[in-house]
PyMOL Python script that loads the backbone (N, CA, C, O; Angstrom):
from pymol import cmd

cmd.read_pdbstr("""\
ATOM      1  N   MET A   1     -17.726   1.184  18.159  1.00  0.00           N
ATOM      2  CA  MET A   1     -16.990   0.841  16.953  1.00  0.00           C
ATOM      3  C   MET A   1     -16.855   2.110  16.112  1.00  0.00           C
ATOM      4  O   MET A   1     -17.854   2.781  15.852  1.00  0.00           O
ATOM      5  N   SER A   2     -15.667   2.442  15.693  1.00  0.00           N
ATOM      6  CA  SER A   2     -15.461   3.661  14.918  1.00  0.00           C
ATOM      7  C   SER A   2     -15.527   3.353  13.427  1.00  0.00           C
ATOM      8  O   SER A   2     -15.206   2.253  12.975  1.00  0.00           O
ATOM      9  N   ASP A   3     -15.953   4.358  12.691  1.00  0.00           N
ATOM     10  CA  ASP A   3     -16.043   4.232  11.234  1.00  0.00           C
ATOM     11  C   ASP A   3     -14.972   5.082  10.564  1.00  0.00           C
ATOM     12  O   ASP A   3     -15.233   5.718   9.543  1.00  0.00           O
ATOM     13  N   PHE A   4     -13.774   5.097  11.131  1.00  0.00           N
ATOM     14  CA  PHE A   4     -12.692   5.906  10.587  1.00  0.00           C
ATOM     15  C   PHE A   4     -12.275   5.369   9.233  1.00  0.00           C
ATOM     16  O   PHE A   4     -11.947   4.191   9.090  1.00  0.00           O
ATOM     17  N   LYS A   5     -12.291   6.244   8.246  1.00  0.00           N
ATOM     18  CA  LYS A   5     -11.858   5.870   6.908  1.00  0.00           C
ATOM     19  C   LYS A   5     -10.819   6.890   6.453  1.00  0.00           C
ATOM     20  O   LYS A   5     -11.175   8.010   6.088  1.00  0.00           O
ATOM     21  N   PRO A   6      -9.550   6.520   6.471  1.00  0.00           N
ATOM     22  CA  PRO A   6      -8.534   7.481   6.044  1.00  0.00           C
ATOM     23  C   PRO A   6      -8.685   7.806   4.566  1.00  0.00           C
ATOM     24  O   PRO A   6      -8.885   6.918   3.738  1.00  0.00           O
ATOM     25  N   ARG A   7      -8.587   9.072   4.253  1.00  0.00           N
ATOM     26  CA  ARG A   7      -8.726   9.503   2.870  1.00  0.00           C
ATOM     27  C   ARG A   7      -7.429  10.171   2.437  1.00  0.00           C
ATOM     28  O   ARG A   7      -6.784  10.870   3.219  1.00  0.00           O
ATOM     29  N   VAL A   8      -7.067   9.952   1.214  1.00  0.00           N
ATOM     30  CA  VAL A   8      -5.873  10.551   0.645  1.00  0.00           C
ATOM     31  C   VAL A   8      -6.327  11.635  -0.326  1.00  0.00           C
ATOM     32  O   VAL A   8      -7.218  11.415  -1.146  1.00  0.00           O
ATOM     33  N   SER A   9      -5.711  12.792  -0.226  1.00  0.00           N
ATOM     34  CA  SER A   9      -6.127  13.902  -1.080  1.00  0.00           C
ATOM     35  C   SER A   9      -5.683  13.688  -2.524  1.00  0.00           C
ATOM     36  O   SER A   9      -4.728  12.960  -2.793  1.00  0.00           O
ATOM     37  N   ASN A  10      -6.385  14.328  -3.435  1.00  0.00           N
ATOM     38  CA  ASN A  10      -6.009  14.260  -4.846  1.00  0.00           C
ATOM     39  C   ASN A  10      -4.647  14.893  -5.081  1.00  0.00           C
ATOM     40  O   ASN A  10      -3.896  14.460  -5.956  1.00  0.00           O
ATOM     41  N   ALA A  11      -4.326  15.933  -4.286  1.00  0.00           N
ATOM     42  CA  ALA A  11      -3.014  16.571  -4.420  1.00  0.00           C
ATOM     43  C   ALA A  11      -1.896  15.577  -4.100  1.00  0.00           C
ATOM     44  O   ALA A  11      -0.871  15.553  -4.780  1.00  0.00           O
ATOM     45  N   TRP A  12      -2.093  14.768  -3.075  1.00  0.00           N
ATOM     46  CA  TRP A  12      -1.067  13.774  -2.724  1.00  0.00           C
ATOM     47  C   TRP A  12      -0.926  12.739  -3.833  1.00  0.00           C
ATOM     48  O   TRP A  12       0.190  12.369  -4.198  1.00  0.00           O
ATOM     49  N   ASN A  13      -2.051  12.271  -4.370  1.00  0.00           N
ATOM     50  CA  ASN A  13      -1.985  11.304  -5.472  1.00  0.00           C
ATOM     51  C   ASN A  13      -1.258  11.903  -6.675  1.00  0.00           C
ATOM     52  O   ASN A  13      -0.416  11.243  -7.284  1.00  0.00           O
ATOM     53  N   LEU A  14      -1.579  13.141  -7.015  1.00  0.00           N
ATOM     54  CA  LEU A  14      -0.911  13.805  -8.140  1.00  0.00           C
ATOM     55  C   LEU A  14       0.590  13.934  -7.867  1.00  0.00           C
ATOM     56  O   LEU A  14       1.405  13.702  -8.760  1.00  0.00           O
ATOM     57  N   PHE A  15       0.951  14.300  -6.646  1.00  0.00           N
ATOM     58  CA  PHE A  15       2.365  14.423  -6.290  1.00  0.00           C
ATOM     59  C   PHE A  15       3.083  13.090  -6.437  1.00  0.00           C
ATOM     60  O   PHE A  15       4.190  13.053  -6.974  1.00  0.00           O
ATOM     61  N   THR A  16       2.488  11.997  -5.977  1.00  0.00           N
ATOM     62  CA  THR A  16       3.155  10.703  -6.070  1.00  0.00           C
ATOM     63  C   THR A  16       3.324  10.256  -7.518  1.00  0.00           C
ATOM     64  O   THR A  16       4.363   9.702  -7.878  1.00  0.00           O
ATOM     65  N   TYR A  17       2.305  10.492  -8.356  1.00  0.00           N
ATOM     66  CA  TYR A  17       2.433  10.148  -9.774  1.00  0.00           C
ATOM     67  C   TYR A  17       3.528  10.978 -10.436  1.00  0.00           C
ATOM     68  O   TYR A  17       4.333  10.458 -11.209  1.00  0.00           O
ATOM     69  N   PHE A  18       3.551  12.263 -10.130  1.00  0.00           N
ATOM     70  CA  PHE A  18       4.568  13.151 -10.685  1.00  0.00           C
ATOM     71  C   PHE A  18       5.956  12.724 -10.221  1.00  0.00           C
ATOM     72  O   PHE A  18       6.896  12.678 -11.016  1.00  0.00           O
ATOM     73  N   ASN A  19       6.081  12.415  -8.947  1.00  0.00           N
ATOM     74  CA  ASN A  19       7.369  11.988  -8.389  1.00  0.00           C
ATOM     75  C   ASN A  19       7.841  10.699  -9.060  1.00  0.00           C
ATOM     76  O   ASN A  19       9.021  10.562  -9.384  1.00  0.00           O
ATOM     77  N   PHE A  20       6.934   9.765  -9.266  1.00  0.00           N
ATOM     78  CA  PHE A  20       7.298   8.516  -9.938  1.00  0.00           C
ATOM     79  C   PHE A  20       7.757   8.784 -11.365  1.00  0.00           C
ATOM     80  O   PHE A  20       8.757   8.223 -11.813  1.00  0.00           O
ATOM     81  N   ALA A  21       7.031   9.639 -12.079  1.00  0.00           N
ATOM     82  CA  ALA A  21       7.390   9.940 -13.466  1.00  0.00           C
ATOM     83  C   ALA A  21       8.770  10.588 -13.544  1.00  0.00           C
ATOM     84  O   ALA A  21       9.574  10.228 -14.404  1.00  0.00           O
ATOM     85  N   VAL A  22       9.050  11.533 -12.662  1.00  0.00           N
ATOM     86  CA  VAL A  22      10.363  12.191 -12.655  1.00  0.00           C
ATOM     87  C   VAL A  22      11.459  11.178 -12.347  1.00  0.00           C
ATOM     88  O   VAL A  22      12.497  11.169 -13.008  1.00  0.00           O
ATOM     89  N   ALA A  23      11.238  10.327 -11.350  1.00  0.00           N
ATOM     90  CA  ALA A  23      12.246   9.323 -10.992  1.00  0.00           C
ATOM     91  C   ALA A  23      12.478   8.347 -12.145  1.00  0.00           C
ATOM     92  O   ALA A  23      13.621   7.988 -12.429  1.00  0.00           O
ATOM     93  N   ALA A  24      11.406   7.917 -12.811  1.00  0.00           N
ATOM     94  CA  ALA A  24      11.553   6.986 -13.932  1.00  0.00           C
ATOM     95  C   ALA A  24      12.305   7.644 -15.086  1.00  0.00           C
ATOM     96  O   ALA A  24      13.158   7.012 -15.710  1.00  0.00           O
ATOM     97  N   LEU A  25      11.996   8.904 -15.373  1.00  0.00           N
ATOM     98  CA  LEU A  25      12.713   9.605 -16.441  1.00  0.00           C
ATOM     99  C   LEU A  25      14.188   9.793 -16.096  1.00  0.00           C
ATOM    100  O   LEU A  25      15.052   9.645 -16.960  1.00  0.00           O
ATOM    101  N   MET A  26      14.474  10.113 -14.852  1.00  0.00           N
ATOM    102  CA  MET A  26      15.868  10.275 -14.439  1.00  0.00           C
ATOM    103  C   MET A  26      16.620   8.953 -14.536  1.00  0.00           C
ATOM    104  O   MET A  26      17.773   8.924 -14.968  1.00  0.00           O
ATOM    105  N   MET A  27      15.979   7.864 -14.139  1.00  0.00           N
ATOM    106  CA  MET A  27      16.628   6.555 -14.235  1.00  0.00           C
ATOM    107  C   MET A  27      16.860   6.179 -15.695  1.00  0.00           C
ATOM    108  O   MET A  27      17.932   5.688 -16.049  1.00  0.00           O
ATOM    109  N   ALA A  28      15.853   6.410 -16.545  1.00  0.00           N
ATOM    110  CA  ALA A  28      16.006   6.088 -17.963  1.00  0.00           C
ATOM    111  C   ALA A  28      17.109   6.939 -18.592  1.00  0.00           C
ATOM    112  O   ALA A  28      17.911   6.438 -19.381  1.00  0.00           O
ATOM    113  N   GLY A  29      17.145   8.221 -18.243  1.00  0.00           N
ATOM    114  CA  GLY A  29      18.201   9.089 -18.775  1.00  0.00           C
ATOM    115  C   GLY A  29      19.580   8.667 -18.303  1.00  0.00           C
ATOM    116  O   GLY A  29      20.547   8.712 -19.063  1.00  0.00           O
ATOM    117  N   GLY A  30      19.666   8.257 -17.041  1.00  0.00           N
ATOM    118  CA  GLY A  30      20.948   7.791 -16.519  1.00  0.00           C
ATOM    119  C   GLY A  30      21.419   6.527 -17.201  1.00  0.00           C
ATOM    120  O   GLY A  30      22.604   6.387 -17.507  1.00  0.00           O
ATOM    121  N   ILE A  31      20.509   5.611 -17.441  1.00  0.00           N
ATOM    122  CA  ILE A  31      20.882   4.361 -18.125  1.00  0.00           C
ATOM    123  C   ILE A  31      21.246   4.655 -19.579  1.00  0.00           C
ATOM    124  O   ILE A  31      22.200   4.085 -20.109  1.00  0.00           O
ATOM    125  N   TRP A  32      20.491   5.540 -20.222  1.00  0.00           N
ATOM    126  CA  TRP A  32      20.740   5.879 -21.621  1.00  0.00           C
ATOM    127  C   TRP A  32      22.136   6.497 -21.799  1.00  0.00           C
ATOM    128  O   TRP A  32      22.853   6.172 -22.746  1.00  0.00           O
ATOM    129  N   SER A  33      22.507   7.387 -20.877  1.00  0.00           N
ATOM    130  CA  SER A  33      23.783   8.094 -21.028  1.00  0.00           C
ATOM    131  C   SER A  33      24.958   7.336 -20.407  1.00  0.00           C
ATOM    132  O   SER A  33      26.088   7.823 -20.443  1.00  0.00           O
ATOM    133  N   LEU A  34      24.717   6.187 -19.854  1.00  0.00           N
ATOM    134  CA  LEU A  34      25.760   5.386 -19.227  1.00  0.00           C
ATOM    135  C   LEU A  34      26.762   4.914 -20.276  1.00  0.00           C
ATOM    136  O   LEU A  34      26.373   4.437 -21.342  1.00  0.00           O
ATOM    137  N   GLN A  35      28.035   5.048 -19.975  1.00  0.00           N
ATOM    138  CA  GLN A  35      29.080   4.593 -20.888  1.00  0.00           C
ATOM    139  C   GLN A  35      29.336   3.106 -20.620  1.00  0.00           C
ATOM    140  O   GLN A  35      30.305   2.734 -19.958  1.00  0.00           O
ATOM    141  N   ALA A  36      28.452   2.279 -21.143  1.00  0.00           N
ATOM    142  CA  ALA A  36      28.576   0.832 -20.946  1.00  0.00           C
ATOM    143  C   ALA A  36      28.005   0.127 -22.167  1.00  0.00           C
ATOM    144  O   ALA A  36      27.404   0.750 -23.043  1.00  0.00           O
ATOM    145  N   SER A  37      28.205  -1.176 -22.207  1.00  0.00           N
ATOM    146  CA  SER A  37      27.692  -1.952 -23.331  1.00  0.00           C
ATOM    147  C   SER A  37      26.163  -2.015 -23.280  1.00  0.00           C
ATOM    148  O   SER A  37      25.536  -1.738 -22.258  1.00  0.00           O
ATOM    149  N   PHE A  38      25.597  -2.389 -24.420  1.00  0.00           N
ATOM    150  CA  PHE A  38      24.132  -2.483 -24.504  1.00  0.00           C
ATOM    151  C   PHE A  38      23.586  -3.507 -23.514  1.00  0.00           C
ATOM    152  O   PHE A  38      22.525  -3.300 -22.924  1.00  0.00           O
ATOM    153  N   SER A  39      24.308  -4.609 -23.332  1.00  0.00           N
ATOM    154  CA  SER A  39      23.839  -5.639 -22.402  1.00  0.00           C
ATOM    155  C   SER A  39      23.879  -5.135 -20.954  1.00  0.00           C
ATOM    156  O   SER A  39      23.001  -5.478 -20.163  1.00  0.00           O
ATOM    157  N   ALA A  40      24.873  -4.337 -20.601  1.00  0.00           N
ATOM    158  CA  ALA A  40      24.938  -3.771 -19.253  1.00  0.00           C
ATOM    159  C   ALA A  40      23.787  -2.795 -19.035  1.00  0.00           C
ATOM    160  O   ALA A  40      23.178  -2.782 -17.965  1.00  0.00           O
ATOM    161  N   LYS A  41      23.486  -1.979 -20.040  1.00  0.00           N
ATOM    162  CA  LYS A  41      22.356  -1.052 -19.942  1.00  0.00           C
ATOM    163  C   LYS A  41      21.044  -1.835 -19.781  1.00  0.00           C
ATOM    164  O   LYS A  41      20.171  -1.444 -19.006  1.00  0.00           O
ATOM    165  N   GLY A  42      20.921  -2.928 -20.513  1.00  0.00           N
ATOM    166  CA  GLY A  42      19.726  -3.770 -20.390  1.00  0.00           C
ATOM    167  C   GLY A  42      19.598  -4.368 -19.001  1.00  0.00           C
ATOM    168  O   GLY A  42      18.504  -4.436 -18.441  1.00  0.00           O
ATOM    169  N   PHE A  43      20.723  -4.798 -18.449  1.00  0.00           N
ATOM    170  CA  PHE A  43      20.718  -5.346 -17.095  1.00  0.00           C
ATOM    171  C   PHE A  43      20.236  -4.305 -16.097  1.00  0.00           C
ATOM    172  O   PHE A  43      19.380  -4.598 -15.261  1.00  0.00           O
ATOM    173  N   TYR A  44      20.780  -3.082 -16.175  1.00  0.00           N
ATOM    174  CA  TYR A  44      20.360  -2.029 -15.255  1.00  0.00           C
ATOM    175  C   TYR A  44      18.896  -1.654 -15.449  1.00  0.00           C
ATOM    176  O   TYR A  44      18.194  -1.373 -14.477  1.00  0.00           O
ATOM    177  N   ALA A  45      18.434  -1.647 -16.689  1.00  0.00           N
ATOM    178  CA  ALA A  45      17.025  -1.335 -16.958  1.00  0.00           C
ATOM    179  C   ALA A  45      16.111  -2.406 -16.365  1.00  0.00           C
ATOM    180  O   ALA A  45      15.090  -2.084 -15.758  1.00  0.00           O
ATOM    181  N   MET A  46      16.471  -3.669 -16.538  1.00  0.00           N
ATOM    182  CA  MET A  46      15.658  -4.743 -15.957  1.00  0.00           C
ATOM    183  C   MET A  46      15.670  -4.678 -14.440  1.00  0.00           C
ATOM    184  O   MET A  46      14.640  -4.898 -13.803  1.00  0.00           O
ATOM    185  N   ALA A  47      16.823  -4.379 -13.854  1.00  0.00           N
ATOM    186  CA  ALA A  47      16.910  -4.261 -12.395  1.00  0.00           C
ATOM    187  C   ALA A  47      16.029  -3.118 -11.894  1.00  0.00           C
ATOM    188  O   ALA A  47      15.366  -3.254 -10.865  1.00  0.00           O
ATOM    189  N   ALA A  48      16.017  -1.998 -12.607  1.00  0.00           N
ATOM    190  CA  ALA A  48      15.183  -0.858 -12.219  1.00  0.00           C
ATOM    191  C   ALA A  48      13.703  -1.221 -12.307  1.00  0.00           C
ATOM    192  O   ALA A  48      12.931  -0.890 -11.407  1.00  0.00           O
ATOM    193  N   LEU A  49      13.302  -1.896 -13.377  1.00  0.00           N
ATOM    194  CA  LEU A  49      11.896  -2.306 -13.515  1.00  0.00           C
ATOM    195  C   LEU A  49      11.493  -3.301 -12.438  1.00  0.00           C
ATOM    196  O   LEU A  49      10.390  -3.229 -11.897  1.00  0.00           O
ATOM    197  N   MET A  50      12.387  -4.224 -12.133  1.00  0.00           N
ATOM    198  CA  MET A  50      12.073  -5.192 -11.092  1.00  0.00           C
ATOM    199  C   MET A  50      11.969  -4.517  -9.724  1.00  0.00           C
ATOM    200  O   MET A  50      11.140  -4.911  -8.904  1.00  0.00           O
ATOM    201  N   LEU A  51      12.791  -3.517  -9.472  1.00  0.00           N
ATOM    202  CA  LEU A  51      12.717  -2.776  -8.217  1.00  0.00           C
ATOM    203  C   LEU A  51      11.384  -2.039  -8.096  1.00  0.00           C
ATOM    204  O   LEU A  51      10.773  -2.030  -7.028  1.00  0.00           O
ATOM    205  N   VAL A  52      10.938  -1.430  -9.175  1.00  0.00           N
ATOM    206  CA  VAL A  52       9.641  -0.741  -9.164  1.00  0.00           C
ATOM    207  C   VAL A  52       8.519  -1.751  -8.918  1.00  0.00           C
ATOM    208  O   VAL A  52       7.623  -1.501  -8.111  1.00  0.00           O
ATOM    209  N   HIS A  53       8.568  -2.885  -9.607  1.00  0.00           N
ATOM    210  CA  HIS A  53       7.537  -3.903  -9.435  1.00  0.00           C
ATOM    211  C   HIS A  53       7.537  -4.439  -8.007  1.00  0.00           C
ATOM    212  O   HIS A  53       6.473  -4.613  -7.412  1.00  0.00           O
ATOM    213  N   SER A  54       8.710  -4.701  -7.456  1.00  0.00           N
ATOM    214  CA  SER A  54       8.807  -5.221  -6.087  1.00  0.00           C
ATOM    215  C   SER A  54       8.258  -4.225  -5.080  1.00  0.00           C
ATOM    216  O   SER A  54       7.577  -4.606  -4.128  1.00  0.00           O
ATOM    217  N   THR A  55       8.553  -2.951  -5.292  1.00  0.00           N
ATOM    218  CA  THR A  55       8.056  -1.917  -4.391  1.00  0.00           C
ATOM    219  C   THR A  55       6.534  -1.860  -4.424  1.00  0.00           C
ATOM    220  O   THR A  55       5.890  -1.783  -3.377  1.00  0.00           O
ATOM    221  N   ALA A  56       5.961  -1.896  -5.617  1.00  0.00           N
ATOM    222  CA  ALA A  56       4.498  -1.883  -5.733  1.00  0.00           C
ATOM    223  C   ALA A  56       3.895  -3.133  -5.094  1.00  0.00           C
ATOM    224  O   ALA A  56       2.874  -3.047  -4.411  1.00  0.00           O
ATOM    225  N   ALA A  57       4.510  -4.279  -5.307  1.00  0.00           N
ATOM    226  CA  ALA A  57       3.973  -5.529  -4.757  1.00  0.00           C
ATOM    227  C   ALA A  57       4.020  -5.537  -3.232  1.00  0.00           C
ATOM    228  O   ALA A  57       3.061  -5.964  -2.591  1.00  0.00           O
ATOM    229  N   ILE A  58       5.114  -5.075  -2.647  1.00  0.00           N
ATOM    230  CA  ILE A  58       5.209  -5.110  -1.188  1.00  0.00           C
ATOM    231  C   ILE A  58       4.269  -4.088  -0.554  1.00  0.00           C
ATOM    232  O   ILE A  58       3.697  -4.353   0.504  1.00  0.00           O
ATOM    233  N   THR A  59       4.102  -2.929  -1.181  1.00  0.00           N
ATOM    234  CA  THR A  59       3.150  -1.965  -0.616  1.00  0.00           C
ATOM    235  C   THR A  59       1.734  -2.496  -0.704  1.00  0.00           C
ATOM    236  O   THR A  59       0.940  -2.274   0.211  1.00  0.00           O
ATOM    237  N   LYS A  60       1.391  -3.195  -1.785  1.00  0.00           N
ATOM    238  CA  LYS A  60       0.060  -3.780  -1.897  1.00  0.00           C
ATOM    239  C   LYS A  60      -0.132  -4.873  -0.841  1.00  0.00           C
ATOM    240  O   LYS A  60      -1.193  -4.962  -0.225  1.00  0.00           O
ATOM    241  N   ALA A  61       0.881  -5.691  -0.637  1.00  0.00           N
ATOM    242  CA  ALA A  61       0.781  -6.752   0.368  1.00  0.00           C
ATOM    243  C   ALA A  61       0.600  -6.172   1.765  1.00  0.00           C
ATOM    244  O   ALA A  61      -0.211  -6.672   2.544  1.00  0.00           O
ATOM    245  N   LEU A  62       1.345  -5.127   2.084  1.00  0.00           N
ATOM    246  CA  LEU A  62       1.204  -4.494   3.397  1.00  0.00           C
ATOM    247  C   LEU A  62      -0.165  -3.847   3.566  1.00  0.00           C
ATOM    248  O   LEU A  62      -0.769  -3.940   4.635  1.00  0.00           O
ATOM    249  N   ARG A  63      -0.652  -3.195   2.520  1.00  0.00           N
ATOM    250  CA  ARG A  63      -1.982  -2.577   2.579  1.00  0.00           C
ATOM    251  C   ARG A  63      -3.069  -3.638   2.751  1.00  0.00           C
ATOM    252  O   ARG A  63      -3.989  -3.468   3.551  1.00  0.00           O
ATOM    253  N   ASP A  64      -2.958  -4.732   1.998  1.00  0.00           N
ATOM    254  CA  ASP A  64      -3.948  -5.803   2.115  1.00  0.00           C
ATOM    255  C   ASP A  64      -3.949  -6.408   3.512  1.00  0.00           C
ATOM    256  O   ASP A  64      -5.012  -6.716   4.051  1.00  0.00           O
ATOM    257  N   LYS A  65      -2.776  -6.582   4.103  1.00  0.00           N
ATOM    258  CA  LYS A  65      -2.698  -7.124   5.460  1.00  0.00           C
ATOM    259  C   LYS A  65      -3.346  -6.170   6.457  1.00  0.00           C
ATOM    260  O   LYS A  65      -4.076  -6.605   7.348  1.00  0.00           O
ATOM    261  N   GLU A  66      -3.085  -4.881   6.311  1.00  0.00           N
ATOM    262  CA  GLU A  66      -3.671  -3.889   7.215  1.00  0.00           C
ATOM    263  C   GLU A  66      -5.188  -3.859   7.084  1.00  0.00           C
ATOM    264  O   GLU A  66      -5.893  -3.782   8.090  1.00  0.00           O
ATOM    265  N   GLU A  67      -5.698  -3.919   5.853  1.00  0.00           N
ATOM    266  CA  GLU A  67      -7.143  -3.933   5.640  1.00  0.00           C
ATOM    267  C   GLU A  67      -7.758  -5.211   6.204  1.00  0.00           C
ATOM    268  O   GLU A  67      -8.849  -5.171   6.773  1.00  0.00           O
ATOM    269  N   SER A  68      -7.077  -6.337   6.054  1.00  0.00           N
ATOM    270  CA  SER A  68      -7.565  -7.597   6.592  1.00  0.00           C
ATOM    271  C   SER A  68      -7.640  -7.535   8.119  1.00  0.00           C
ATOM    272  O   SER A  68      -8.615  -7.985   8.720  1.00  0.00           O
ATOM    273  N   ASP A  69      -6.598  -6.972   8.736  1.00  0.00           N
ATOM    274  CA  ASP A  69      -6.600  -6.824  10.196  1.00  0.00           C
ATOM    275  C   ASP A  69      -7.728  -5.912  10.648  1.00  0.00           C
ATOM    276  O   ASP A  69      -8.361  -6.166  11.673  1.00  0.00           O
ATOM    277  N   ARG A  70      -7.982  -4.853   9.892  1.00  0.00           N
ATOM    278  CA  ARG A  70      -9.044  -3.915  10.246  1.00  0.00           C
ATOM    279  C   ARG A  70     -10.414  -4.603  10.187  1.00  0.00           C
ATOM    280  O   ARG A  70     -11.245  -4.400  11.072  1.00  0.00           O
ATOM    281  N   ILE A  71     -10.650  -5.408   9.156  1.00  0.00           N
ATOM    282  CA  ILE A  71     -11.924  -6.126   9.037  1.00  0.00           C
ATOM    283  C   ILE A  71     -12.062  -7.134  10.169  1.00  0.00           C
ATOM    284  O   ILE A  71     -13.139  -7.273  10.749  1.00  0.00           O
ATOM    285  N   TYR A  72     -10.970  -7.845  10.490  1.00  0.00           N
ATOM    286  CA  TYR A  72     -11.004  -8.810  11.581  1.00  0.00           C
ATOM    287  C   TYR A  72     -11.340  -8.115  12.889  1.00  0.00           C
ATOM    288  O   TYR A  72     -12.142  -8.626  13.671  1.00  0.00           O
ATOM    289  N   ASN A  73     -10.741  -6.961  13.139  1.00  0.00           N
ATOM    290  CA  ASN A  73     -11.023  -6.220  14.374  1.00  0.00           C
ATOM    291  C   ASN A  73     -12.469  -5.755  14.426  1.00  0.00           C
ATOM    292  O   ASN A  73     -13.073  -5.750  15.499  1.00  0.00           O
ATOM    293  N   LYS A  74     -13.041  -5.360  13.286  1.00  0.00           N
ATOM    294  CA  LYS A  74     -14.451  -4.958  13.263  1.00  0.00           C
ATOM    295  C   LYS A  74     -15.341  -6.144  13.609  1.00  0.00           C
ATOM    296  O   LYS A  74     -16.317  -5.990  14.343  1.00  0.00           O
ATOM    297  N   LEU A  75     -15.017  -7.324  13.090  1.00  0.00           N
ATOM    298  CA  LEU A  75     -15.798  -8.517  13.408  1.00  0.00           C
ATOM    299  C   LEU A  75     -15.711  -8.847  14.893  1.00  0.00           C
ATOM    300  O   LEU A  75     -16.715  -9.187  15.518  1.00  0.00           O
ATOM    301  N   GLU A  76     -14.522  -8.749  15.450  1.00  0.00           N
ATOM    302  CA  GLU A  76     -14.343  -9.016  16.881  1.00  0.00           C
ATOM    303  C   GLU A  76     -15.117  -8.002  17.721  1.00  0.00           C
ATOM    304  O   GLU A  76     -15.721  -8.374  18.728  1.00  0.00           O
ATOM    305  N   ASP A  77     -15.109  -6.738  17.328  1.00  0.00           N
ATOM    306  CA  ASP A  77     -15.871  -5.714  18.050  1.00  0.00           C
ATOM    307  C   ASP A  77     -17.365  -6.017  17.999  1.00  0.00           C
ATOM    308  O   ASP A  77     -18.064  -5.875  19.002  1.00  0.00           O
ATOM    309  N   ALA A  78     -17.859  -6.438  16.822  1.00  0.00           N
ATOM    310  CA  ALA A  78     -19.276  -6.755  16.686  1.00  0.00           C
ATOM    311  C   ALA A  78     -19.639  -7.959  17.563  1.00  0.00           C
ATOM    312  O   ALA A  78     -20.693  -7.952  18.200  1.00  0.00           O
ATOM    313  N   ARG A  79     -18.804  -8.971  17.607  1.00  0.00           N
ATOM    314  CA  ARG A  79     -19.066 -10.142  18.454  1.00  0.00           C
ATOM    315  C   ARG A  79     -19.085  -9.752  19.928  1.00  0.00           C
ATOM    316  O   ARG A  79     -19.935 -10.213  20.690  1.00  0.00           O
ATOM    317  N   THR A  80     -18.147  -8.907  20.319  1.00  0.00           N
ATOM    318  CA  THR A  80     -18.087  -8.463  21.712  1.00  0.00           C
ATOM    319  C   THR A  80     -19.331  -7.660  22.071  1.00  0.00           C
ATOM    320  O   THR A  80     -19.903  -7.855  23.143  1.00  0.00           O
ATOM    321  N   GLU A  81     -19.754  -6.764  21.191  1.00  0.00           N
ATOM    322  CA  GLU A  81     -20.956  -5.967  21.456  1.00  0.00           C
ATOM    323  C   GLU A  81     -22.191  -6.856  21.549  1.00  0.00           C
ATOM    324  O   GLU A  81     -23.050  -6.633  22.402  1.00  0.00           O
ATOM    325  N   ARG A  82     -22.289  -7.857  20.684  1.00  0.00           N
ATOM    326  CA  ARG A  82     -23.424  -8.773  20.724  1.00  0.00           C
ATOM    327  C   ARG A  82     -23.429  -9.565  22.030  1.00  0.00           C
ATOM    328  O   ARG A  82     -24.481  -9.745  22.644  1.00  0.00           O
ATOM    329  N   LEU A  83     -22.256 -10.040  22.455  1.00  0.00           N
ATOM    330  CA  LEU A  83     -22.154 -10.781  23.700  1.00  0.00           C
ATOM    331  C   LEU A  83     -22.535  -9.908  24.890  1.00  0.00           C
ATOM    332  O   LEU A  83     -23.254 -10.358  25.783  1.00  0.00           O
ATOM    333  N   LEU A  84     -22.062  -8.672  24.912  1.00  0.00           N
ATOM    334  CA  LEU A  84     -22.414  -7.762  25.998  1.00  0.00           C
ATOM    335  C   LEU A  84     -23.905  -7.447  26.006  1.00  0.00           C
ATOM    336  O   LEU A  84     -24.509  -7.327  27.072  1.00  0.00           O
ATOM    337  N   ALA A  85     -24.501  -7.312  24.824  1.00  0.00           N
ATOM    338  CA  ALA A  85     -25.942  -7.052  24.750  1.00  0.00           C
ATOM    339  C   ALA A  85     -26.732  -8.251  25.279  1.00  0.00           C
ATOM    340  O   ALA A  85     -27.735  -8.076  25.971  1.00  0.00           O
ATOM    341  N   GLN A  86     -26.287  -9.461  24.956  1.00  0.00           N
ATOM    342  CA  GLN A  86     -26.967 -10.656  25.450  1.00  0.00           C
ATOM    343  C   GLN A  86     -26.851 -10.762  26.959  1.00  0.00           C
ATOM    344  O   GLN A  86     -27.828 -11.086  27.634  1.00  0.00           O
ATOM    345  N   VAL A  87     -25.674 -10.493  27.495  1.00  0.00           N
ATOM    346  CA  VAL A  87     -25.457 -10.588  28.939  1.00  0.00           C
ATOM    347  C   VAL A  87     -26.281  -9.519  29.663  1.00  0.00           C
ATOM    348  O   VAL A  87     -26.890  -9.801  30.695  1.00  0.00           O
ATOM    349  N   SER A  88     -26.301  -8.302  29.129  1.00  0.00           N
ATOM    350  CA  SER A  88     -27.063  -7.228  29.803  1.00  0.00           C
ATOM    351  C   SER A  88     -28.566  -7.479  29.685  1.00  0.00           C
ATOM    352  O   SER A  88     -29.316  -7.042  30.557  1.00  0.00           O
ATOM    353  N   ALA A  89     -29.035  -8.164  28.644  1.00  0.00           N
ATOM    354  CA  ALA A  89     -30.446  -8.457  28.507  1.00  0.00           C
ATOM    355  C   ALA A  89     -30.882  -9.525  29.518  1.00  0.00           C
ATOM    356  O   ALA A  89     -32.022  -9.512  29.982  1.00  0.00           O
ATOM    357  N   LYS A  90     -29.972 -10.450  29.859  1.00  0.00           N
ATOM    358  CA  LYS A  90     -30.288 -11.508  30.829  1.00  0.00           C
ATOM    359  C   LYS A  90     -30.144 -11.013  32.269  1.00  0.00           C
ATOM    360  O   LYS A  90     -30.676 -11.634  33.189  1.00  0.00           O
ATOM    361  N   ASP A  91     -29.437  -9.908  32.474  1.00  0.00           N
ATOM    362  CA  ASP A  91     -29.186  -9.374  33.816  1.00  0.00           C
ATOM    363  C   ASP A  91     -30.472  -8.734  34.364  1.00  0.00           C
ATOM    364  O   ASP A  91     -30.978  -7.784  33.767  1.00  0.00           O
ATOM    365  N   PRO A  92     -31.011  -9.234  35.489  1.00  0.00           N
ATOM    366  CA  PRO A  92     -32.271  -8.696  35.996  1.00  0.00           C
ATOM    367  C   PRO A  92     -32.104  -7.352  36.711  1.00  0.00           C
ATOM    368  O   PRO A  92     -33.091  -6.817  37.217  1.00  0.00           O
ATOM    369  N   ALA A  93     -30.938  -6.808  36.769  1.00  0.00           N
ATOM    370  CA  ALA A  93     -30.715  -5.546  37.494  1.00  0.00           C
ATOM    371  C   ALA A  93     -31.360  -4.433  36.788  1.00  0.00           C
ATOM    372  O   ALA A  93     -31.286  -3.290  37.239  1.00  0.00           O
TER     373      ALA A  93
END
""", "prot")
cmd.dss("prot")
cmd.show_as("cartoon", "prot")
cmd.util.cbc("prot")
cmd.orient("prot")
């Protein structure tokens, strides 16, 4: 059974936060400078916020599923090892 634990560097985390901030500022600036009515700007702003929320939610759901599968596989590996240990202990060879 392997104890592989993927680690993400602090540089990558900083890059993703910076990238998100730049994208959010660019979107806000684009909506602000848009030649449209206030209600249209509000619609685009709500759509942008919902897109960000949906992206975060789906990535969390995918991560949770992957972690759940990993835990399930560890349990199956432990059961298999226990079964093999029991069988080899009963084997008179």
